[in-house]
C-alpha positions in Angstrom: 157.0 113.4 -28.9 160.0 115.5 -29.8 162.9 113.2 -31.1 166.4 114.7 -31.1 169.4 113.2 -32.9 173.0 113.3 -31.6 176.0 115.0 -33.3 175.1 113.6 -36.7 172.4 116.3 -36.9 170.1 114.1 -38.9 166.3 114.2 -38.8 165.2 111.0 -37.1 162.6 109.8 -39.5 162.7 106.1 -38.8 162.6 106.7 -35.1 159.4 109.0 -35.5 157.8 106.3 -37.6 158.4 103.6 -34.9 156.8 105.9 -32.2 153.9 106.9 -34.5 153.2 103.1 -34.8 152.8 103.0 -31.1 150.2 105.8 -31.1 152.3 108.9 -30.6 152.6 112.0 -32.8 156.4 112.4 -33.2 158.4 115.3 -34.5 162.1 115.6 -35.3 163.8 118.9 -35.9 167.1 120.1 -37.1 168.7 122.1 -34.3 172.1 123.1 -35.7 173.5 123.4 -39.2 170.3 124.7 -40.5 169.5 128.3 -41.8 170.0 130.8 -39.2 171.6 128.2 -36.7 175.1 127.6 -35.5 177.0 125.2 -38.0 178.1 123.1 -35.1 176.9 122.3 -31.5 178.3 125.5 -30.1 176.2 127.9 -27.9 173.0 126.4 -29.3 170.1 128.3 -27.6 167.8 125.8 -25.7 165.0 127.9 -26.8 165.4 126.4 -30.3 163.2 123.5 -29.1 160.3 125.6 -27.7 158.6 126.1 -31.1 158.6 122.3 -31.7 157.1 121.6 -28.2 154.6 124.3 -28.8 153.7 122.8 -32.1 153.0 119.4 -30.5 151.0 121.0 -27.8 148.9 122.9 -30.3 148.2 119.7 -32.3 146.4 118.3 -29.2 149.3 116.5 -27.5 148.3 115.9 -23.9 151.7 114.7 -22.7 155.0 116.1 -24.0 158.1 113.8 -24.1 161.6 114.4 -25.4 163.6 111.4 -26.7 167.3 112.4 -27.3 170.4 110.4 -28.2 173.9 111.4 -27.0 174.2 115.3 -27.5 170.5 115.2 -28.1 170.0 113.5 -24.7 172.2 116.3 -23.2 169.7 118.9 -24.6 166.7 116.7 -23.6 167.8 116.6 -19.9 168.4 120.3 -19.9 164.9 121.0 -21.4 163.3 118.9 -18.5 164.8 121.3 -16.1 164.2 124.5 -17.8 161.0 124.2 -19.7 157.7 123.8 -18.0 155.4 121.2 -19.6 158.0 118.4 -20.4 156.5 115.6 -19.0 159.0 112.8 -19.8 162.5 112.5 -21.1 164.1 109.4 -22.6 168.0 109.9 -22.7 169.8 107.4 -24.9 173.6 107.3 -24.1 173.4 110.3 -21.8 176.1 112.5 -20.2 175.7 113.9 -16.8 177.5 117.1 -17.6 177.4 120.0 -20.0 180.3 119.9 -22.4 182.2 122.3 -24.6 181.1 122.8 -28.1 181.3 120.1 -30.8 182.2 121.9 -34.0 182.1 125.6 -34.9 179.8 128.5 -33.7 178.2 131.1 -35.6 181.8 132.6 -36.1 182.8 129.6 -38.0 185.4 128.6 -35.4 185.6 125.8 -32.9 188.1 127.5 -30.7 188.2 129.1 -28.1 186.1 126.4 -26.5 182.5 127.4 -25.5 179.5 125.8 -24.0 177.4 123.6 -26.2 174.2 125.4 -25.0 172.8 128.8 -23.9 169.6 129.7 -22.0 168.2 133.2 -22.2 171.3 134.4 -24.0 173.8 133.0 -21.3 176.0 130.1 -21.9 175.5 127.2 -19.5 178.7 126.3 -17.4 180.5 123.5 -19.1 183.6 121.3 -19.0 186.2 122.0 -21.6 188.1 119.4 -23.5 191.6 118.6 -22.7 193.3 119.1 -26.1 196.5 117.3 -24.9 194.6 113.9 -25.1 195.7 111.3 -27.6 194.0 108.0 -28.2 195.5 104.9 -26.6 196.2 102.7 -28.5 197.1 105.0 -31.2 194.6 105.6 -33.9 195.1 103.4 -36.9 196.0 105.3 -40.1 192.6 106.4 -41.4 190.7 104.2 -39.1 187.9 105.1 -36.6 188.8 106.2 -33.1 187.3 105.7 -29.7 187.1 109.1 -27.8 185.7 108.0 -24.4 189.1 108.4 -23.0 189.0 112.0 -24.2 185.9 112.8 -22.0 187.3 110.8 -19.1 190.7 112.8 -19.1 189.0 116.1 -19.6 186.8 115.5 -16.5 189.9 114.8 -14.5 191.8 117.7 -15.8 189.0 120.2 -15.3 187.6 118.6 -12.0 187.0 122.2 -10.8 184.4 122.8 -13.6 182.5 119.5 -13.0 180.1 120.6 -10.2 179.0 123.7 -11.9 178.5 121.8 -15.2 176.3 119.1 -13.8 172.8 118.9 -15.4 170.5 119.3 -12.4 168.1 116.6 -12.9 167.2 116.8 -9.2 165.1 119.9 -10.2 163.4 118.2 -13.1 159.7 117.3 -12.9 159.8 115.0 -15.8 159.7 111.1 -15.8 163.2 110.2 -16.6 164.4 106.9 -18.5 168.1 106.6 -18.9 169.4 104.0 -21.3 173.1 103.4 -21.6 175.7 100.7 -22.7 178.8 99.8 -20.6 180.8 99.4 -23.8 180.1 102.9 -25.0 183.3 104.1 -26.8 182.3 107.6 -27.4 181.8 108.7 -23.8 181.0 106.9 -20.4 177.2 107.1 -20.7 176.6 104.2 -18.2 178.5 105.8 -15.4 176.9 109.0 -16.2 173.4 107.5 -16.2 174.1 106.1 -12.8 175.4 109.6 -11.7 172.1 111.2 -12.8 170.1 108.4 -11.3 171.9 109.1 -7.9 171.0 112.7 -8.0 167.3 111.8 -8.5 167.3 109.2 -5.6 169.0 111.6 -3.4 166.2 114.1 -4.1 163.5 111.4 -3.5 162.5 111.5 -7.2 161.8 108.5 -9.5 164.2 107.4 -12.1 164.6 104.4 -14.5 168.1 103.2 -15.4 168.2 100.5 -18.2 171.8 99.4 -18.9 173.8 96.6 -20.6 177.5 96.1 -20.0 178.0 94.8 -23.7 176.2 97.6 -25.5 177.6 100.6 -27.1 176.8 104.2 -27.9 174.0 103.5 -30.2 171.1 101.4 -28.8 168.7 100.3 -31.2 164.9 100.4 -30.6 162.7 97.5 -31.8 162.0 98.1 -35.5 165.3 99.8 -36.0 168.2 98.1 -38.1 171.7 98.0 -37.0 173.5 101.4 -37.0 175.8 102.0 -39.9 179.5 101.7 -39.4 181.4 105.0 -38.9 184.7 105.6 -40.7 185.4 108.4 -38.0 184.4 107.0 -34.7 184.2 103.8 -32.8 180.9 103.4 -30.9 181.5 100.2 -29.1 179.0 97.5 -28.5 177.7 95.0 -31.1 174.6 94.8 -33.3 173.2 92.1 -31.0 173.9 93.9 -27.7 172.7 97.3 -29.0 169.5 95.7 -30.0 169.1 93.8 -26.7 169.5 97.1 -24.8 166.9 98.8 -26.9 164.5 96.0 -26.5 165.2 95.8 -22.6 164.4 99.7 -22.6 161.3 99.7 -24.8 158.7 98.9 -22.2 160.0 101.7 -19.9 160.3 104.1 -22.7 156.7 103.5 -23.8 155.5 103.6 -20.2 157.2 106.9 -19.5 156.0 108.5 -22.7 152.3 107.3 -22.3 152.3 108.3 -18.6 149.0 108.3 -16.8 147.2 108.2 -20.3 148.5 104.7 -21.0 147.2 101.4 -19.7 150.3 101.0 -17.7 151.0 104.7 -17.2 152.1 106.7 -14.2 155.4 107.9 -12.7 158.0 105.1 -12.7 160.5 104.1 -9.9 163.9 102.9 -10.5 163.2 99.7 -12.4 165.7 97.4 -14.1 163.1 95.0 -15.7 159.6 95.8 -16.4 156.3 94.6 -18.1 155.6 95.3 -21.7 153.1 98.1 -22.4 149.9 97.3 -23.9 149.0 98.4 -27.5 147.7 102.0 -27.7 143.8 102.3 -27.4 143.6 105.6 -29.4 144.2 106.4 -33.1 147.7 106.3 -34.5 149.6 109.4 -34.5 151.8 110.5 -37.5 155.5 110.5 -37.7 156.7 114.0 -38.8 159.9 115.5 -39.7 161.0 119.1 -40.2 164.2 120.9 -41.0 163.0 124.2 -39.4 
């Protein structure tokens, strides 16, 4: 299991340990901000993730899953389309589009706007940000801000870029689980999850959507504590709602990651409620972390 953070860039040690307790080998990597990497999420080569997947495969992994949050979910969805051998993707608080960069590229600049991602040296089509956006209501002096409206306004402003920037999940052979909160204050992850799911259904492909209208941008999986408060951003939701969303999604996450090798494995349909997965029958894997 490859575990990707969002724009925090952190190594997801706690999440890897939780997955390891469920019998999975879990690896989290730094994918920007490290040596030889862009300092921000700006034209990050999606090939960055190939060595981690190869390492898991070389270690004996019989099924490869990618669990990503926010911008990490954006990457995970692209990987399911572009890389053969990605069997399952869990996208927490996903987007349905490729967006412009978050932070500077290798040139140290965050403008002009560029794609967040490249593949084989070419930037993926993206939706830029409308820099005329201002928060409503106005941001309190020194207080955190909700930026969901920025994404919504940018999508309207650059409507002509939306189709090309859509993540083509209808071409993905992975088992997809999409987890999103309706009170997400960072971007509209629940409408995006429904948009992704509609593309899958139109192509006759399975998808699982787990949503909660009261949850925010940071669903918490069983065993994780509440997400720390941010001085910069409002994430929406509440500790109770975010934990409830993670608990509701957990059986679907385990089912997708275990696949046909688990006691309840196999491709999933579009299910809003499901049975708990049984405990793993094999030896426990190890949670791992790496900054490379």
